[in-house]
C-alpha positions as CSV (number, residue, x, y, z in Angstrom):
1,M,90.0,82.1,105.4
2,S,90.7,85.5,107.3
3,P,88.8,88.7,106.5
4,A,92.0,90.2,105.3
5,A,92.8,87.2,103.1
6,K,89.4,87.2,101.7
7,G,89.4,90.8,101.3
8,L,93.0,90.8,99.8
9,K,91.6,88.2,97.0
10,R,89.0,90.5,95.8
11,W,91.3,93.4,96.0
12,H,93.7,91.8,93.5
13,E,90.9,91.0,91.2
14,V,90.0,94.6,91.2
15,I,93.5,95.7,90.4
16,E,94.1,93.0,87.7
17,G,90.5,94.3,86.2
18,G,91.8,97.8,85.8
19,S,90.5,99.2,89.4
20,E,87.2,100.1,87.7
21,P,84.6,102.2,89.9
22,A,82.0,99.5,90.1
23,A,84.5,97.1,91.0
24,L,85.8,99.4,93.8
25,T,82.4,100.1,95.0
26,N,81.8,96.3,95.5
27,V,84.8,95.6,97.8
28,M,84.4,99.0,99.9
29,R,82.1,99.8,103.0
30,E,80.0,102.5,102.7
31,D,81.7,104.3,105.5
32,A,85.3,103.5,104.3
33,V,88.0,106.1,105.1
34,F,91.0,106.8,102.6
35,H,94.1,108.3,103.8
36,S,96.4,109.9,101.1
37,P,99.9,110.4,101.1
38,V,99.4,114.1,99.7
39,V,96.0,115.2,101.6
40,H,96.0,116.1,105.2
41,T,92.5,115.0,106.1
42,P,91.2,111.6,105.9
43,Q,88.7,111.1,103.0
44,K,85.4,109.6,104.4
45,G,82.7,107.7,102.5
46,R,82.6,105.3,99.6
47,P,82.0,107.8,96.9
48,I,85.3,109.5,97.7
49,V,87.3,106.8,98.5
50,V,86.4,105.0,95.1
51,A,87.2,108.4,93.5
52,Y,90.6,108.5,95.1
53,L,91.3,105.0,94.3
54,T,90.1,105.3,90.6
55,A,92.5,108.1,90.3
56,A,95.2,106.3,91.9
57,G,94.6,103.2,89.5
58,Q,94.8,105.4,86.5
59,T,98.2,107.4,87.6
60,L,100.2,104.8,89.7
61,G,98.7,101.7,88.0
62,N,100.7,101.9,85.0
63,D,102.6,98.9,83.4
64,S,105.7,99.3,85.8
65,F,103.2,98.9,89.1
66,Q,103.9,95.7,91.1
67,Y,103.2,94.6,94.6
68,L,106.6,93.5,96.1
69,R,105.2,91.8,99.3
70,E,102.3,91.4,101.5
71,V,102.0,91.0,105.3
72,V,98.6,89.9,106.7
73,D,97.7,90.0,110.3
74,G,94.1,89.6,111.3
75,N,91.8,92.4,109.5
76,T,94.9,94.1,108.4
77,A,97.1,93.7,105.2
78,V,100.2,95.8,104.4
79,L,101.2,95.7,100.6
80,E,104.4,97.1,99.5
81,F,104.4,98.4,96.0
82,Q,106.7,99.9,93.5
83,T,106.2,101.8,90.1
84,E,107.5,104.4,87.9
85,M,105.9,107.8,87.1
86,D,107.4,110.0,84.4
87,G,110.8,108.6,85.1
88,I,110.5,108.7,88.9
89,Q,110.9,105.6,91.0
90,V,108.0,105.3,93.3
91,N,108.0,103.1,96.5
92,G,105.1,102.8,98.7
93,I,102.6,100.9,101.1
94,D,98.9,100.3,100.9
95,M,97.8,99.6,104.3
96,I,94.3,97.9,104.1
97,T,92.0,97.4,106.9
98,F,88.9,95.0,106.4
99,D,85.7,94.3,108.3
100,D,84.6,90.8,109.1
101,E,83.1,90.2,105.8
102,G,86.4,91.2,103.9
103,L,85.2,94.7,102.9
104,I,87.6,97.6,102.9
105,T,87.0,100.0,106.0
106,D,90.3,101.7,105.8
107,F,92.8,102.6,103.1
108,K,96.2,104.4,103.9
109,V,98.6,105.2,101.2
110,M,102.4,105.9,102.1
111,V,104.9,106.9,99.5
112,R,108.6,107.6,99.3
113,P,111.0,109.4,98.4
114,L,110.1,113.0,98.3
115,K,110.2,113.4,94.6
116,A,107.9,110.5,94.3
117,V,105.4,112.2,96.9
118,N,105.6,115.4,94.6
119,K,104.8,113.4,91.4
120,V,101.9,111.5,92.8
121,W,100.4,114.9,94.3
122,E,100.8,116.3,90.7
123,M,99.4,113.6,88.8
124,M,96.6,112.4,91.2
125,G,95.6,116.1,91.3
126,A,95.3,116.2,87.6
127,Q,93.6,113.0,87.4
128,L,90.9,113.9,90.1
129,E,90.4,117.1,88.2
130,L,89.6,115.2,84.8
131,M,87.3,113.1,86.7
132,K,85.3,116.1,88.2
133,A,85.2,117.5,84.8
134,G,84.1,114.4,83.0
């Protein structure tokens, strides 16, 4: 089984389990990097990557979320997804790079159309603020 295939199996288990912070931590390298569709600079280090992916799970990961297809090559997987947020259709891609043990080293999210990007920005920002306050 390739590193990406092994990592993807664990990623889907985390998603199906509700994207809990402890589960996300277990599939992430300490030096992982997250590339947000709405934040210019890469977010570096497991704690911040886990925070962003937890917030994404709370906002994007509603009942309408589904992965449409996966493309796997070597240590990289590209997963197309769709969801609906406040009546806005969101279409996007998770591009995930795994190390040789199947742990996430790099996670990039791209979202379209512009209305969806704006909605993701609004809801992720609110969720991250709630997490800081909590």
